[in-house]
N, C-alpha and C positions, 0 to 999 in steps of 0.2 A: 158119206153120211158124218153131218157133226158129232164130235167127242162132248161136247160141250157148252154150255152159252154162256162166253164169257163177258166179265165185265171189266170193260174198258180203264186203262188207269193212264191219266198222259204222265211222260216223265217229265216234271216241273222242276228237281233239280234243285232246291229249295233249304233243305234244313242241311246243315256243317256241321264240323265240329266244335267250331268255338262257338256256338249257340248254345243256350241252356236248356234244356228241359223240363216243365212240371207236369204229372200224370196225375189224374181226378177222378174219381167214379166207381163205373162197374170193374167186375174183374178182369177184362180187354185192358184198362187202366194199367191194373198189376202187371199184366200179362207183359205188354211192350215197353212200360217202366221199365223193369227188370230187366228188361234185354239193354236197353240205352244205359243203363248203371254197367254191365257186365262187360259192357263196351267200351266203358274208360269214358262215355258221354259227362258231364257235369246236370246231375237229373236228380231231380226227389221225385221218388218212385210212390204213387199214392201215399202217401203216410199217413193220412185219415182211415186207411183202411177201404172198405168196398162200400159203396156208398151208390146207392142207385136210382133212386129219385132224384130229380129235378133242381126241387128244392131243396133238397139235404147237398145236393153238389154246391147252390148258389148261396147257401148258408152260413158253408163252409170257408166259401172265398169274402162272404160281406165281415163273419168273422176273425180272420186273419187278416184281411188286404184291410180294413176298417180299425185293426187291432182293438176288438172288442172284446169285452168280458163274455163269458158263459153266463146265460139266463139263468138267475137264479133259482128258476122253479121248474129247471131241466132235470135239477141235479136227484138222483135216485141210491139207494142201499140192496145192495144185492150179493149174496155167499161172500160178506166180507168185507166188499168193496166199492169202492163210488163210482156210480157211471152215469153219464148224463145221454138226454134225449139226443141232445141234435152230433152226437156221437157213436159210430159202430159201436161192440162190443168188444172189439180188440184195443178198445182204448179205455185205460183205465186207472183210478190210482187207488191207496190207503185212506186217503182224504181228497177235501174237495181240493185244497192249494195245492196237494199232488197233481191231479188232473190237472188244473186250471197253466199249472206252471208247464205241465208236459204239452199241452196246447197250444200255449207262448211258441214255447220251443220248437212246436213244428213250424206253428205261424212264422218265425224268424226266418227260418230254411228257405220257407218259399217266396215272403218278402225279398229278401237276398236274392233269391235267384232270378226273379220277375224283375229285378232292379238291370240285369243285362239282357241284351239282345237274344229274344230265344220266343222259347213256345208253352203253352202250354194247353194240355189235351185233355180233352173231357170226354167220358163216355157215359152215355144215359143207359139206364138199362128197363125203366118202367115209369109208364105215367103216374103208377097207383101210390099213393101216399096214405100213412095213417098219421089223425092228430086224437093228440091226449086231449078225452072231452072235458077234466077238468080245468088245465091252464090253459088251454087252446092252441100250444104248441104243435106244429108240424116235427113228425118224428122221424131223424134217420133209421133209428133201431127201435124196436118194443122191449129189446130187452128181457124177453122173456114173462111179464109180465102180462096178468090176465087179458083176455082179450073183450073185452066188457071193459077196456078202461081206454078204448080207440075208439073209433068211425073212420073206417077203410072211404076215399076217395076217387075218385078217376079224376086227376087234375085236365083244367083245360088247357088251352093256348094262349088266354089270355091270363092265366094266373101264372103260367109258366113265363110267361114275357114281363109281367111286372114281378116275376123276384131276379130275372138275367135285372131286368134294367139297372134294378137297386145294387146289384156287385156291379156290372161294366163300368159304371163311373170309377170304379175304386181299382182296374184294371188298369196298369199302364198302356202308354198308347203307343210303347212299341211292340208289346207283346201280339203274337201273332196265335189265335185261336185255331185247332185241329179239334172238330168235332168227329167222335166213332159214336154208332149206335152197337149194343153186346147184341148178339147173334143169339146168346142164352133165351131160353125160352122161360117164360115164367108158367109150370102148369100149374101153380096151384089159386093163380088167377081163370084157368082156364083155356085151353089153346084157343079159343075162337076170341075170348077178353086180352090177352095175350098181343093176339093181331092187331087189337083196337088200341092196345096203348102202345105200342112198339110205333103203329101208323100214326099217331101223334106227334110221338118224338120224333119223327121222319119229318114229318110235313114240319115240324118246328125248326129242326135245325137245319132245312132247308129255305128256309125264311132266313133265317140268320146268314146262311153263305151268299146269299143274291143280293141280302141287304149289305153286307159288309163283303169286299172284293179278297181282302186280305186272310178274310178265316177261311176255313178248307174241310171237306169231309172226304174219310179214307172209308170204302164201302166196305168194313169187315161183312158186316151185315148180309149186303149182296153177297160176297164173293162166297160163302157157308152157305148160304140158303137157294141162289139162283144159280151159281156156277158150279157147283162140287155138289151139291145137291143130293148126300147120300147118308146114311149112317156109317161106313167105317170110317168117315172125319171125327165123331164123336163118342166121346169115351163108352163106359160099359153103362151110365145112367142115359147115354140116348139124349141129351140135354147139352151137356158140358162139352164143348171141341178136346178133342185128344191134344195131347202135348205137341203132337206133328203136326197136328192140323196151325194151332198157335206160331209154329217153327215157321211154317208155309205160309202165314198170312204176315209174320216177321218179313220173309223176303220178298214179297207184294209189295210190302209197306215199302221197303228199301230202294227197290225199283221205282217207286212213284215218285218217292220224294229227296232222297239222298243226294248229295252231288258225287262227280265222278271220284273226287277224294276219299270223301265219305264212306262210300261204297268198296274204294280199296282198300280204306283202312279195315273194316270190317271185315275185307273176305281174309286179310291177316292176321289179324288177332283173334279172329274165330280158330285159326289152325294152331294158333297159343292155347287158347282154351281148351280146345280136344285133349291138347298132350297132358293140359296138368288135372284133365280129369279122368287119367290115364292109369287103369290098374292091371297091373301086372299081374301073371300067372307065376310067376317066379321071381319074387322079389331080390332074391338072393344070387338070382344071375347077375353077372357082369356084365350082359346089355342093359340091363335096366339100370344100373349106375350109370354106365354109357348115353343112356336114353336122357336122366335128370342129368347130366353137364353139358347134353347137347340143346336141352328146353331152357336149363339157366341162360345159354350164349343166348341164343336167339330170344330171350326174354330182355337181355341187358341192351338190346339194340334199339327197344323203344324207349328211348331215351329222352325225349318228350314227356312221357307219361310217369306217372308216380305208380311202378310197377312193384313198392316194399314189401306189400302183402304177400302176393306172387312168389318173390324171390326168396322170402321168410319161410315159406310153405314146400318151396323147393330144398334150402338147404336144411329143412329139420327132416324131410324123409332122406337125404344124404348123409345127414349125420345117423339115425336111425339105423342104415345099412354098415354102419363101422361096429 
């Protein structure tokens, strides 16, 4: 008897350690991006915060790759901070200029990385988008404003594609796109409408990968919902995947796309990460000091990496033992 229906993933060996990575979009862009960073890739992980719908993501790409200013009619003040409807609530400033400078700095990081051979990973979450009635702006976040100020729309494929065309021409030709669809259900839209919303995004991503053979789709959505198909893979809210589930998806991701050198490196480096995260039962024991010294020696073997922060942390722990 079959224990599960597996999602087959070809081993393409196309992501290497000398390539850069930029992730943008929904929560999965955070999860994967953070793991690239932890494993010493040259990576900018979801710098603009969580972006759910495609117009928010394409809007950010137009903003930073086109080096355009934030629209003046999108600013608002709340709780003593300046926000913008094109940005999530995690990105704000004390003044418009401060917020604009933050955006410009993040944009420069992204542009620098995309100048080099690498990947742009985009995670879409929902086809539902909100429009500010007065300004007509599609918003990335409503910033806790009155719901009556916005109208809710289910984007169609033509609207999504028109937005993508505007930013696609700004993306360097050598940059490869890797699409993912967030497995998180948007229950506020109701489960039936969440399925409609996800279906539209999945169709559109399929069209993009069919049109461009250099772009790829990682089926995190299908793995979680169709292959694993069990609530034990979810957090207590039964909506978001558990941390252990994300780790399993990261392992599948590596198996599908990493070249042999990258897989070997991650296998070795993750042993270092486990040692760095170790919490001793008895810090005063001589064995713990020996453990720290061994870890420091192992870390120094990665001479091609900048491990300054990790070595400093270990040396500080050793200093505290004296």
